[in-house]
C-alpha positions as CSV (number, residue, x, y, z in Angstrom):
1,M,3.9,2.4,11.8
2,P,6.8,-0.5,12.2
3,P,9.2,-0.9,11.3
4,Y,10.0,3.0,11.7
5,T,8.9,3.9,15.2
6,Q,10.6,7.1,15.7
7,R,10.0,8.8,12.4
8,A,7.1,9.2,9.8
9,T,7.4,6.8,6.6
10,H,5.2,7.1,3.5
11,C,5.8,3.4,2.7
12,F,4.7,0.9,5.1
13,A,2.9,-2.6,5.1
14,L,-0.8,-1.6,5.1
15,N,-1.7,-5.1,6.3
16,G,0.6,-4.5,9.3
17,D,3.0,-7.5,8.1
18,I,6.4,-6.0,7.2
19,F,7.5,-9.5,6.1
20,N,4.5,-10.4,3.7
21,P,3.1,-7.1,2.7
22,R,1.3,-8.2,-0.3
23,V,-2.4,-8.5,-0.8
24,N,-4.4,-10.0,-3.5
25,G,-6.5,-8.2,-6.0
26,L,-8.0,-4.8,-5.9
27,N,-10.8,-5.7,-3.3
28,E,-8.4,-7.0,-1.0
29,A,-6.1,-3.9,-1.6
30,C,-8.9,-1.8,-0.7
31,A,-10.3,-3.6,2.3
32,T,-6.6,-3.5,3.7
33,Y,-6.4,0.0,3.2
34,Q,-9.9,0.8,4.8
35,N,-8.7,-1.1,7.8
36,A,-5.1,0.5,8.1
37,I,-6.6,4.1,7.7
38,R,-8.8,3.4,10.8
39,N,-5.3,2.4,12.7
40,A,-3.1,4.7,11.6
41,N,-2.0,8.1,12.9
42,L,-2.0,10.7,9.9
43,Y,0.2,13.6,10.0
44,G,1.0,16.0,7.3
45,P,1.2,15.9,3.6
46,T,1.3,12.4,1.9
47,Y,4.1,11.8,-0.5
48,F,3.9,8.9,-2.9
49,S,7.1,8.7,-4.4
50,E,8.6,6.0,-1.8
51,I,5.5,3.8,-2.6
52,L,5.5,4.3,-6.3
53,E,9.5,3.4,-6.5
54,Q,8.7,0.4,-4.4
55,I,5.8,-0.7,-6.9
56,V,8.0,-0.1,-9.8
57,S,10.8,-2.3,-8.5
58,L,8.0,-5.1,-7.8
59,A,6.6,-4.7,-11.3
60,E,10.1,-4.9,-13.3
61,H,10.4,-8.4,-11.8
62,E,7.0,-9.6,-12.8
63,K,6.8,-11.9,-15.9
64,V,4.4,-10.6,-18.3
65,S,2.5,-12.8,-20.9
66,Q,0.8,-11.5,-24.1
67,Y,-1.3,-14.4,-24.3
68,K,-5.0,-14.2,-23.3
């Protein structure tokens, strides 16, 4: 998967757009994942540490409101 074409990576843009990898909401995330899984070559075990580190980094910069 781009941008890494010569090695395996466990953190890549499921929507295929490395410059704008975000999706909106759980439904879009699930649909994007289902599409990506049909187009990806899976190999070996899956390690979640890379993607979890990326998620934590993004979440740390989001503003949180306690108002309902």
